C-alpha positions, 0 to 999 in steps of 0.5 A: 778743791777735792769732790767725794760724793756718795753716789753709788745707789743712783748710778747703779741705778743709772746703769739699769739695776734695781737696788734690790739686784746691786746690793747682791752682786760683787759685779754690778757693784764693781761695774758701778763703781769703775762708772763712777771713777770713769765718767764723774769728776769724783776724786775717790769711789767709795763703796755702797752704803749699805748699813744692813750687810754687817747685821745679816753677818751675826744673823740679823733678818734683812728685808730688800727691795728694789728701789730702797736700801735694806732694812734691818728687821726684828731684834737678834739680841734682847738681853745680857744673856743673848749678847753673851751667847751671840757668836762673832761671825767671820769677816767673809760671812753673808754678803761681806764677802761679796762687798769685799770682792767688789772692792777687789775687782774694781781695783784689778780694773785699774779705774785710776782713783782711790776705791773705799770699802763700806763699812757701819761703825760699832754702835750703829751695828749694836743698835741695828743688832739689839733694835735702834729704840730699844738701845736708846733705853738699853744705854741707860738702864743696862750700860754694861750689857751694851758695852759687852755688844760693842766689844763684839760688834768692834771686833768683827769690824777690825777683821771686816777692815782689815779683808778690805785692807788685804783686798787692796782697798785704799781705805774705809768709809765707816758710818756711825749715824746712830751716835748722831743721835744720842747725847755728846756724853753717851758718845764719848763712853758707847762710840767713841772708844770702840771707834777708835779702837778701829782706827788704831788697828787698821788706819795707817798712812796708805789706808785712812779710815773716813767716820761718817756721822750725819747727826745733829749732835756732832759739834757739841761732840767735836772734840770726841768725835776729832780725838778718834783719830780718823783721817778724815770726818763725814758729816751730814746736812744737819749741821753747818759744816763751818763749825765743824771745820773751825774744830778740826785738826788741820790734817783731818779732812772734813767732808760734807755736806750738801742735802741729798734728798732736798737739793740734790733727789728733790731740787733742780739745776739751780737748787742744786748750783745755789746749794753748792756755790754756798757751801763753797762760799762758806767752807773752801777757804778750809784746806781740808775741807772736800765737797761731797753729799750729806749722806748717801744719795738717793737711788731716785735722783733723776740723771739731770740733777747728778750732772748738776751736781757734777757741773757744779763741782767742776 
């Protein structure tokens, strides 16, 4: 059984780096990913799940903290005219060049395990540019504006994914969490076609794309999600993962979904062992199941809890 958790932030903290330092340094990210590859039982290393990088490249304001992941603040585009005027940045804009460089540095270290770049999905990026709450109104009142914005986020994300590929990444992990809070019909209109376009542009036999959606509505949207064509899908703890495994194509990897907060960050060794055992008992008979956290593990997670997770995975 494979094991691929999302744990760069707590490992960076173990190595003595604050979140604020970590998200701004290719060297620290490379050091952390290499440490994960060499010192934990993971089968692949995922880049940090920092979903502010791409919005910042477009010009959005980002608030940084020593202890929490960066947060996009304010609203960059508010209407159709602003979307029309929005320039699509190059794939090396802002901190994007740093995240790609971090992956290249890890690959140069020859850590012996696949290394995945991390990126946001097209609808989730659009939500950060237009404001997440406002996006919920726009998809109902101004769908043409949303589609115009999605054209631009998709164009950028294709070039960004190709930059990871050119840097030697073994694949990309794409987080589309905002698509998990809209209806299955809205997901099929405003997320799935654009995700599919990215997958078709970058995925091949040697470069898989793993799609992440931690929403509770994914089971109802399973057909649309799997039809996107990603090599793998990563789901959060809001669902029973066995429900998605039962619907997944045999060749599509399905990853998840130990609760990263209540179990991994706030639980204890017994809680973690019990949660992993229960998940494996329910999902382990599926050959395409990969054990993982339900989302990124908080930086504050105690080291002894991570050790318990690693031991349970072994």
